[in-house]
C-alpha positions as CSV (number, residue, x, y, z in Angstrom):
1,M,164.6,112.2,-24.8
2,K,167.6,113.1,-26.9
3,F,169.1,116.5,-27.5
4,I,171.8,117.7,-29.8
5,L,174.5,119.8,-28.4
6,R,177.8,120.6,-30.2
7,D,176.9,117.9,-32.8
8,K,176.7,115.3,-30.0
9,S,173.5,113.4,-29.0
10,L,172.8,113.6,-25.3
11,E,170.1,111.6,-23.7
12,F,168.1,113.3,-20.9
13,I,166.4,110.9,-18.5
14,R,164.6,110.7,-15.2
15,A,167.0,108.7,-13.1
16,N,166.3,105.7,-10.8
17,E,168.2,103.3,-8.5
18,S,169.9,101.7,-11.5
19,H,171.8,105.0,-12.2
20,A,173.3,105.2,-8.7
21,E,176.8,104.1,-9.7
22,A,177.0,106.3,-12.8
23,F,175.9,109.3,-10.8
24,Y,178.4,108.5,-8.0
25,K,181.2,108.4,-10.6
26,Y,180.0,111.7,-11.9
27,I,180.0,113.2,-8.4
28,L,183.6,112.0,-7.9
29,T,184.7,113.9,-11.1
30,L,183.5,117.2,-9.4
31,E,185.7,116.8,-6.3
32,G,188.6,119.2,-6.2
33,D,186.8,121.4,-8.7
34,N,186.9,124.9,-7.2
35,E,183.8,125.9,-9.3
36,N,181.8,123.0,-7.9
37,F,179.3,124.0,-5.2
38,I,177.1,120.9,-5.0
39,V,176.9,118.9,-1.8
40,N,180.2,117.1,-2.1
41,R,182.1,120.4,-1.8
42,Y,180.9,120.6,1.7
43,M,180.9,116.9,2.9
44,K,182.1,113.5,1.8
45,I,179.6,111.6,-0.3
46,S,179.6,107.8,-0.5
47,L,178.0,105.4,-2.9
48,E,175.7,104.3,-0.1
49,N,174.5,107.9,0.2
50,I,173.7,107.9,-3.5
51,K,171.9,104.6,-3.3
52,N,169.7,106.0,-0.4
53,I,168.4,108.9,-2.5
54,K,164.6,108.8,-2.6
55,W,164.4,108.6,-6.3
56,N,160.7,108.5,-6.6
57,E,159.9,111.3,-4.1
58,N,162.7,113.7,-5.1
59,P,163.1,113.2,-8.9
60,M,166.6,113.5,-10.4
61,F,167.3,114.1,-14.1
62,L,170.5,113.3,-15.8
63,A,172.2,114.2,-19.1
64,L,174.0,111.1,-20.5
65,Y,176.5,110.7,-23.3
66,R,177.3,107.0,-24.0
67,E,176.0,106.2,-20.5
68,E,178.3,108.7,-18.8
69,V,176.7,111.5,-16.7
70,F,177.5,115.0,-17.9
71,G,174.9,117.0,-15.8
72,S,172.2,116.6,-13.2
73,V,169.1,118.4,-11.9
74,Q,167.3,117.3,-8.8
75,L,164.0,118.5,-7.3
76,V,163.3,118.0,-3.6
77,I,159.6,118.1,-3.3
78,G,157.8,119.6,-0.2
79,K,161.0,120.1,1.7
80,Y,159.8,122.8,4.0
81,F,156.3,121.7,5.2
82,G,156.0,118.1,3.8
83,R,154.7,116.7,0.5
84,N,151.1,116.7,1.7
85,R,151.1,120.5,1.9
86,Q,153.7,121.4,-0.6
87,A,153.7,118.8,-3.4
88,H,153.7,121.8,-5.8
89,V,157.0,123.2,-4.3
90,G,160.4,121.9,-5.4
91,E,163.9,122.9,-4.2
92,I,166.2,122.7,-7.2
93,S,169.9,121.8,-7.3
94,Y,171.9,121.3,-10.5
95,S,175.4,120.6,-11.8
96,V,177.3,120.2,-15.1
97,K,180.6,118.6,-15.8
98,K,183.4,121.3,-16.2
99,E,184.0,120.7,-19.9
100,L,180.3,121.5,-20.8
101,R,179.8,124.5,-18.5
102,G,178.7,127.4,-20.6
103,S,177.4,125.2,-23.4
104,G,173.7,125.6,-22.6
105,L,173.4,122.1,-21.3
106,I,172.0,123.2,-17.9
107,Y,169.2,125.1,-19.6
108,G,168.1,122.0,-21.3
109,L,168.2,119.9,-18.2
110,I,166.3,122.3,-16.1
111,Y,163.7,122.7,-18.9
112,Y,163.4,118.9,-19.2
113,A,163.1,118.4,-15.4
114,L,160.3,121.0,-15.1
115,K,158.4,119.7,-18.1
116,N,158.4,116.3,-16.5
117,T,157.3,117.2,-13.0
118,K,154.3,119.0,-11.6
119,V,155.9,121.7,-9.4
120,S,154.8,125.3,-9.9
121,I,157.0,127.0,-7.3
122,L,160.8,126.6,-7.1
123,T,163.3,127.5,-4.4
124,A,167.1,127.4,-4.6
125,W,169.9,128.0,-2.1
126,V,173.2,129.3,-3.5
127,D,176.6,129.7,-1.8
128,I,177.4,133.5,-1.9
129,R,180.8,132.6,-3.5
130,N,179.0,130.9,-6.5
131,V,178.5,133.9,-8.7
132,K,177.9,131.9,-11.8
133,S,174.9,130.1,-10.3
134,Q,173.4,133.4,-9.1
135,K,173.6,134.8,-12.6
136,L,172.1,131.6,-14.1
137,L,169.1,131.6,-11.7
138,E,168.5,135.3,-12.3
139,R,168.8,134.8,-16.1
140,I,166.0,132.2,-16.1
141,G,163.6,134.2,-14.0
142,F,164.4,133.4,-10.3
143,K,164.1,136.2,-7.8
144,R,166.6,136.8,-5.0
145,L,165.0,136.8,-1.6
146,G,168.0,137.6,0.6
147,V,171.2,136.5,2.2
148,I,171.6,134.6,5.5
149,K,175.0,135.0,7.0
150,K,176.9,131.9,8.1
151,F,173.9,129.8,7.2
152,M,175.7,126.6,6.5
153,Y,178.8,124.9,7.9
154,S,181.2,123.2,5.5
155,P,183.0,120.4,7.3
156,R,185.4,119.9,4.5
157,E,186.4,123.6,4.4
158,E,185.9,124.1,8.1
159,I,184.1,127.4,7.5
160,Y,180.6,128.8,7.8
161,T,179.3,130.1,4.5
162,D,176.7,132.8,3.6
163,M,173.8,131.5,1.5
164,I,171.4,133.3,-0.8
165,M,167.8,132.1,-1.1
166,Y,166.0,132.3,-4.5
167,F,162.4,131.5,-5.6
168,G,160.9,131.1,-9.0
169,N,157.7,130.3,-10.9
170,S,158.0,127.1,-12.9
171,D,156.1,128.5,-16.0
172,I,158.5,131.5,-16.2
173,V,161.6,129.3,-15.8
174,I,160.4,126.9,-18.5
175,E,159.9,129.8,-20.9
176,E,163.3,131.4,-20.1
177,T,165.2,128.1,-20.3
178,K,163.7,127.4,-23.6
179,K,164.9,130.8,-24.9
180,S,168.4,130.1,-23.6
181,M,168.4,126.6,-25.2
182,L,167.7,128.2,-28.6
183,K,170.5,130.7,-28.1
184,H,172.9,127.9,-27.4
185,D,171.7,125.7,-30.3
186,L,170.5,123.0,-27.9
187,I,167.8,121.3,-29.9
188,E,165.6,118.2,-29.5
189,D,166.9,115.3,-31.6
190,A,164.6,113.6,-34.0
191,P,164.3,109.9,-33.2
192,V,166.7,107.8,-35.4
193,S,167.7,104.2,-35.4
194,E,171.5,104.7,-35.5
195,K,173.8,107.7,-35.4
196,K,177.5,107.9,-34.8
197,F,179.1,110.8,-32.9
198,D,182.6,111.8,-32.0
199,N,183.9,112.0,-28.5
200,F,183.8,115.2,-26.6
């Protein structure tokens, strides 16, 4: 599916093994970014780690521009009690390349991911230092459950960090992300045979 953002045509896809290298290159661009709080902030990620993602069990969705990744959303299904008992529960994680943060892209990706999965309950863990992510989740309908002190150790930073747990209802999050997409002029692109767009 294609979406228009800032006069650019972005393709939203459900990723598979063939996207491992492109996603790994994207992960590398986030290293050293102080606003990055995805997994590679806390530990070293290799291409082999990416290739071993369970793409079918834990769906990942990517925003592509000319085959380059600009954002990601992943849902880990049934993380707490197994898929047999919690196939309706997804733990969500997400990221956007620095130059498109604040553009509304993340709303579109979360919306697209939830419209293309069957989860009804969402959970999320947020580093207490990641204030922007807390505001994002609360804006789209997530509720803050509480803070666990020193919940995760970061080998790269050699510190324990406090984590906040959130939960959300998929229907509410879909509704709120759609509203935010409209506010940011992120719209679904009509299918066309050929279009030319400038670089970011």
